[in-house]
GUSEKE-439420 format. One record per residue (C-alpha): residue number from 1; residue in three letters; x, y, z. Coordinates in steps of 0.05 Angstrom, whole numbers. Example, Ala and Ser with C-alpha at 12.3 -4.5 7.8 and 13.67 -1.06 7.14 Angstrom:
<recs>
[rec 1, 'Ala', [246, -90, 156]]
[rec 2, 'Ser', [273, -21, 143]]
</recs>
This chain:
<recs>
[rec 1, 'Unk', [2036, 876, 570]]
[rec 2, 'Unk', [1993, 837, 521]]
[rec 3, 'Unk', [2008, 764, 506]]
[rec 4, 'Unk', [2048, 744, 444]]
[rec 5, 'Unk', [2005, 717, 388]]
[rec 6, 'Unk', [2027, 681, 325]]
[rec 7, 'Unk', [2006, 687, 253]]
[rec 8, 'Unk', [2029, 646, 193]]
[rec 9, 'Unk', [2059, 689, 139]]
[rec 10, 'Unk', [2044, 673, 65]]
[rec 11, 'Unk', [2106, 628, 63]]
[rec 12, 'Unk', [2084, 591, 125]]
[rec 13, 'Unk', [2134, 624, 173]]
[rec 14, 'Unk', [2106, 635, 243]]
[rec 15, 'Unk', [2105, 710, 257]]
[rec 16, 'Unk', [2101, 733, 330]]
[rec 17, 'Unk', [2061, 796, 344]]
[rec 18, 'Unk', [2028, 836, 399]]
[rec 19, 'Unk', [1965, 878, 395]]
[rec 20, 'Unk', [1967, 935, 446]]
[rec 21, 'Unk', [1916, 987, 465]]
[rec 22, 'Unk', [1843, 985, 445]]
[rec 23, 'Unk', [1804, 1001, 382]]
[rec 24, 'Unk', [1761, 1054, 415]]
[rec 25, 'Unk', [1710, 1086, 369]]
[rec 26, 'Unk', [1753, 1078, 307]]
[rec 27, 'Unk', [1810, 1121, 332]]
[rec 28, 'Unk', [1874, 1124, 291]]
[rec 29, 'Unk', [1922, 1070, 313]]
[rec 30, 'Unk', [1995, 1053, 303]]
[rec 31, 'Unk', [2038, 1000, 269]]
[rec 32, 'Unk', [2110, 990, 290]]
[rec 33, 'Unk', [2163, 965, 241]]
[rec 34, 'Unk', [2229, 950, 275]]
[rec 35, 'Unk', [2300, 953, 251]]
[rec 36, 'Unk', [2351, 902, 226]]
[rec 37, 'Unk', [2363, 851, 282]]
[rec 38, 'Unk', [2315, 887, 328]]
[rec 39, 'Unk', [2252, 857, 359]]
[rec 40, 'Unk', [2185, 883, 382]]
[rec 41, 'Unk', [2206, 886, 455]]
[rec 42, 'Unk', [2253, 946, 446]]
[rec 43, 'Unk', [2245, 1012, 482]]
[rec 44, 'Unk', [2215, 1050, 423]]
[rec 45, 'Unk', [2165, 994, 408]]
[rec 46, 'Unk', [2146, 992, 482]]
[rec 47, 'Unk', [2138, 1068, 484]]
[rec 48, 'Unk', [2091, 1065, 425]]
[rec 49, 'Unk', [2052, 1008, 457]]
[rec 50, 'Unk', [2046, 1047, 522]]
[rec 51, 'Unk', [2020, 1107, 483]]
[rec 52, 'Unk', [1967, 1064, 450]]
[rec 53, 'Unk', [1944, 1038, 518]]
[rec 54, 'Unk', [1943, 1107, 549]]
[rec 55, 'Unk', [1903, 1138, 492]]
[rec 56, 'Unk', [1858, 1078, 478]]
[rec 57, 'Unk', [1883, 1067, 408]]
[rec 58, 'Unk', [1899, 1001, 372]]
[rec 59, 'Unk', [1972, 985, 361]]
[rec 60, 'Unk', [2007, 928, 324]]
[rec 61, 'Unk', [2079, 906, 330]]
[rec 62, 'Unk', [2112, 842, 304]]
[rec 63, 'Unk', [2178, 807, 293]]
[rec 64, 'Unk', [2202, 793, 223]]
[rec 65, 'Unk', [2223, 722, 208]]
[rec 66, 'Unk', [2290, 707, 241]]
[rec 67, 'Unk', [2278, 761, 292]]
[rec 68, 'Unk', [2253, 758, 364]]
[rec 69, 'Unk', [2200, 705, 376]]
[rec 70, 'Unk', [2184, 692, 303]]
[rec 71, 'Unk', [2204, 630, 265]]
[rec 72, 'Unk', [2255, 624, 210]]
[rec 73, 'Unk', [2330, 637, 208]]
[rec 74, 'Unk', [2359, 707, 207]]
[rec 75, 'Unk', [2408, 688, 151]]
[rec 76, 'Unk', [2349, 669, 106]]
[rec 77, 'Unk', [2318, 738, 112]]
[rec 78, 'Unk', [2312, 786, 54]]
[rec 79, 'Unk', [2278, 853, 42]]
[rec 80, 'Unk', [2228, 818, -3]]
[rec 81, 'Unk', [2210, 767, 51]]
[rec 82, 'Unk', [2205, 819, 107]]
[rec 83, 'Unk', [2164, 865, 63]]
[rec 84, 'Unk', [2116, 809, 46]]
[rec 85, 'Unk', [2108, 795, 120]]
[rec 86, 'Unk', [2096, 868, 136]]
[rec 87, 'Unk', [2042, 874, 82]]
[rec 88, 'Unk', [2008, 811, 108]]
[rec 89, 'Unk', [2009, 834, 181]]
[rec 90, 'Unk', [1982, 903, 164]]
[rec 91, 'Unk', [1925, 877, 121]]
[rec 92, 'Unk', [1908, 822, 170]]
[rec 93, 'Unk', [1916, 856, 238]]
[rec 94, 'Unk', [1924, 930, 223]]
[rec 95, 'Unk', [1852, 949, 206]]
[rec 96, 'Unk', [1826, 1020, 207]]
[rec 97, 'Unk', [1866, 1085, 203]]
[rec 98, 'Unk', [1938, 1077, 223]]
[rec 99, 'Unk', [2004, 1115, 231]]
[rec 100, 'Unk', [2062, 1073, 207]]
[rec 101, 'Unk', [2125, 1080, 250]]
[rec 102, 'Unk', [2190, 1051, 224]]
[rec 103, 'Unk', [2260, 1051, 254]]
[rec 104, 'Unk', [2324, 1043, 213]]
[rec 105, 'Unk', [2310, 984, 165]]
[rec 106, 'Unk', [2239, 989, 188]]
[rec 107, 'Unk', [2237, 1059, 159]]
[rec 108, 'Unk', [2255, 1030, 91]]
[rec 109, 'Unk', [2203, 976, 99]]
[rec 110, 'Unk', [2152, 1029, 118]]
[rec 111, 'Unk', [2164, 1066, 53]]
[rec 112, 'Unk', [2163, 1002, 13]]
[rec 113, 'Unk', [2099, 981, 48]]
[rec 114, 'Unk', [2066, 1048, 34]]
[rec 115, 'Unk', [2087, 1045, -40]]
[rec 116, 'Unk', [2061, 974, -46]]
[rec 117, 'Unk', [1993, 995, -18]]
[rec 118, 'Unk', [1990, 1053, -66]]
[rec 119, 'Unk', [1999, 1005, -125]]
[rec 120, 'Unk', [1962, 943, -101]]
[rec 121, 'Unk', [1910, 967, -52]]
[rec 122, 'Unk', [1893, 1042, -58]]
[rec 123, 'Unk', [1837, 1035, -6]]
[rec 124, 'Unk', [1887, 1008, 45]]
[rec 125, 'Unk', [1936, 1064, 27]]
[rec 126, 'Unk', [1883, 1115, 44]]
[rec 127, 'Unk', [1879, 1085, 114]]
[rec 128, 'Unk', [1951, 1106, 126]]
[rec 129, 'Unk', [1947, 1174, 160]]
[rec 130, 'Unk', [2020, 1187, 170]]
[rec 131, 'Unk', [2091, 1159, 167]]
[rec 132, 'Unk', [2141, 1169, 224]]
[rec 133, 'Unk', [2211, 1147, 203]]
[rec 134, 'Unk', [2268, 1143, 254]]
[rec 135, 'Unk', [2337, 1143, 222]]
[rec 136, 'Unk', [2306, 1113, 159]]
[rec 137, 'Unk', [2356, 1065, 126]]
[rec 138, 'Unk', [2324, 1065, 57]]
[rec 139, 'Unk', [2367, 1029, 5]]
[rec 140, 'Unk', [2412, 1007, 63]]
[rec 141, 'Unk', [2436, 943, 28]]
[rec 142, 'Unk', [2467, 987, -26]]
[rec 143, 'Unk', [2482, 1056, 3]]
[rec 144, 'Unk', [2499, 1035, 75]]
[rec 145, 'Unk', [2527, 965, 62]]
[rec 146, 'Unk', [2553, 944, -6]]
[rec 147, 'Unk', [2577, 1013, -29]]
[rec 148, 'Unk', [2613, 1024, 38]]
[rec 149, 'Unk', [2645, 956, 45]]
[rec 150, 'Unk', [2720, 950, 31]]
[rec 151, 'Unk', [2740, 904, -27]]
[rec 152, 'Unk', [2760, 848, 20]]
[rec 153, 'Unk', [2690, 845, 50]]
[rec 154, 'Unk', [2657, 846, -18]]
[rec 155, 'Unk', [2703, 789, -40]]
[rec 156, 'Unk', [2686, 748, 21]]
[rec 157, 'Unk', [2612, 758, 7]]
[rec 158, 'Unk', [2621, 736, -65]]
[rec 159, 'Unk', [2661, 675, -45]]
[rec 160, 'Unk', [2626, 652, 19]]
[rec 161, 'Unk', [2558, 685, 13]]
[rec 162, 'Unk', [2562, 713, 83]]
[rec 163, 'Unk', [2604, 761, 124]]
[rec 164, 'Unk', [2603, 768, 200]]
[rec 165, 'Unk', [2600, 842, 213]]
[rec 166, 'Unk', [2626, 869, 279]]
[rec 167, 'Unk', [2573, 906, 320]]
[rec 168, 'Unk', [2577, 961, 371]]
[rec 169, 'Unk', [2515, 932, 403]]
[rec 170, 'Unk', [2536, 860, 416]]
[rec 171, 'Unk', [2562, 799, 380]]
[rec 172, 'Unk', [2580, 802, 305]]
[rec 173, 'Unk', [2522, 788, 259]]
[rec 174, 'Unk', [2514, 758, 191]]
[rec 175, 'Unk', [2504, 798, 127]]
[rec 176, 'Unk', [2489, 753, 68]]
[rec 177, 'Unk', [2499, 762, -6]]
[rec 178, 'Unk', [2427, 740, -14]]
[rec 179, 'Unk', [2405, 802, 26]]
[rec 180, 'Unk', [2449, 848, -15]]
[rec 181, 'Unk', [2425, 821, -82]]
[rec 182, 'Unk', [2352, 820, -62]]
[rec 183, 'Unk', [2357, 891, -36]]
[rec 184, 'Unk', [2374, 915, -106]]
[rec 185, 'Unk', [2303, 900, -127]]
[rec 186, 'Unk', [2276, 950, -76]]
[rec 187, 'Unk', [2321, 1011, -84]]
[rec 188, 'Unk', [2279, 1074, -83]]
[rec 189, 'Unk', [2323, 1135, -70]]
[rec 190, 'Unk', [2338, 1144, -144]]
[rec 191, 'Unk', [2265, 1162, -158]]
[rec 192, 'Unk', [2215, 1204, -121]]
[rec 193, 'Unk', [2159, 1173, -80]]
[rec 194, 'Unk', [2092, 1208, -77]]
[rec 195, 'Unk', [2065, 1210, -7]]
[rec 196, 'Unk', [1993, 1230, 5]]
[rec 197, 'Unk', [1999, 1233, 81]]
[rec 198, 'Unk', [2044, 1272, 129]]
[rec 199, 'Unk', [2115, 1245, 138]]
[rec 200, 'Unk', [2159, 1259, 198]]
[rec 201, 'Unk', [2233, 1239, 197]]
[rec 202, 'Unk', [2270, 1239, 264]]
[rec 203, 'Unk', [2345, 1234, 257]]
[rec 204, 'Unk', [2401, 1237, 308]]
[rec 205, 'Unk', [2459, 1282, 287]]
[rec 206, 'Unk', [2510, 1235, 317]]
[rec 207, 'Unk', [2483, 1171, 286]]
[rec 208, 'Unk', [2543, 1128, 263]]
[rec 209, 'Unk', [2499, 1076, 228]]
[rec 210, 'Unk', [2451, 1119, 187]]
[rec 211, 'Unk', [2486, 1186, 178]]
[rec 212, 'Unk', [2445, 1250, 177]]
[rec 213, 'Unk', [2465, 1259, 104]]
[rec 214, 'Unk', [2427, 1195, 88]]
[rec 215, 'Unk', [2365, 1220, 122]]
[rec 216, 'Unk', [2370, 1282, 78]]
[rec 217, 'Unk', [2371, 1236, 17]]
[rec 218, 'Unk', [2308, 1202, 41]]
[rec 219, 'Unk', [2276, 1270, 54]]
[rec 220, 'Unk', [2294, 1292, -17]]
[rec 221, 'Unk', [2264, 1229, -47]]
[rec 222, 'Unk', [2195, 1241, -17]]
[rec 223, 'Unk', [2146, 1284, -56]]
[rec 224, 'Unk', [2089, 1308, -14]]
[rec 225, 'Unk', [2056, 1369, 16]]
[rec 226, 'Unk', [2075, 1355, 88]]
[rec 227, 'Unk', [2144, 1324, 97]]
[rec 228, 'Unk', [2191, 1347, 152]]
[rec 229, 'Unk', [2260, 1326, 177]]
[rec 230, 'Unk', [2279, 1337, 250]]
[rec 231, 'Unk', [2352, 1332, 271]]
[rec 232, 'Unk', [2360, 1312, 343]]
[rec 233, 'Unk', [2421, 1344, 375]]
[rec 234, 'Unk', [2466, 1291, 405]]
[rec 235, 'Unk', [2420, 1236, 381]]
[rec 236, 'Unk', [2451, 1168, 365]]
[rec 237, 'Unk', [2423, 1112, 322]]
[rec 238, 'Unk', [2377, 1083, 375]]
[rec 239, 'Unk', [2342, 1148, 394]]
[rec 240, 'Unk', [2319, 1115, 458]]
[rec 241, 'Unk', [2335, 1165, 513]]
[rec 242, 'Unk', [2275, 1190, 554]]
[rec 243, 'Unk', [2276, 1255, 513]]
[rec 244, 'Unk', [2279, 1217, 448]]
[rec 245, 'Unk', [2221, 1172, 467]]
[rec 246, 'Unk', [2180, 1232, 489]]
[rec 247, 'Unk', [2192, 1264, 420]]
[rec 248, 'Unk', [2171, 1199, 386]]
[rec 249, 'Unk', [2107, 1195, 427]]
[rec 250, 'Unk', [2090, 1268, 415]]
[rec 251, 'Unk', [2103, 1263, 340]]
[rec 252, 'Unk', [2061, 1201, 331]]
[rec 253, 'Unk', [2003, 1225, 374]]
[rec 254, 'Unk', [2000, 1293, 339]]
[rec 255, 'Unk', [1992, 1259, 271]]
[rec 256, 'Unk', [1939, 1211, 298]]
[rec 257, 'Unk', [1899, 1267, 329]]
[rec 258, 'Unk', [1906, 1311, 268]]
[rec 259, 'Unk', [1877, 1255, 225]]
[rec 260, 'Unk', [1816, 1256, 271]]
[rec 261, 'Unk', [1807, 1331, 266]]
[rec 262, 'Unk', [1832, 1344, 336]]
[rec 263, 'Unk', [1864, 1413, 343]]
[rec 264, 'Unk', [1938, 1405, 359]]
</recs>
């Protein structure tokens, strides 16, 4: 495993990252964008890093502020802040052709990052050779949080600014009103997004956190010539079984090789 490095984000926050694999003859590499409360040491991120090492491709993964080994407090995090960090890390450490791979909230940030590049840096957007979205939680602060919360939770958020949400994966975690309000500036499912590269959505059909119907909404919001949605039978939100990880690796590698003109 490569050593953790640190990079200062535009706001001065220390962002932890790893660079795996090797930039061998300009091969298409990967960038991993993790989910809400996840870090770059998870099984999917590790599987992608291992693929990069095995195929001699560059790969970048990092922790958003308030996550993993990065600085900052989780409760201070917003979609705007994490998107700014993602843009900075890609432009600073994700050179050359890349496949963007985003899980859950990372899927939303992947789409926002791609849209930002289209508008602000078309040359960088052309370097993106594919998007792989795992249970993409686009518009999650609205569709999967605020709109689904009971009145008592909304009232607590309005009054206290924070609500501790129970979790099936460990201790309760904080959801802030700041996160909800900031997320409204980044909603994207109400309008179509033009994608000039292949998109692969992988979605478990037994995901309790990002339901399959939400993945269908994301699929419907993407306008491109090569967009597919794969439902994984029995798949949960994590999609981290050996079979799920093999599917992730195969999907990412096929897109990378296709961008290089390799017959797949």
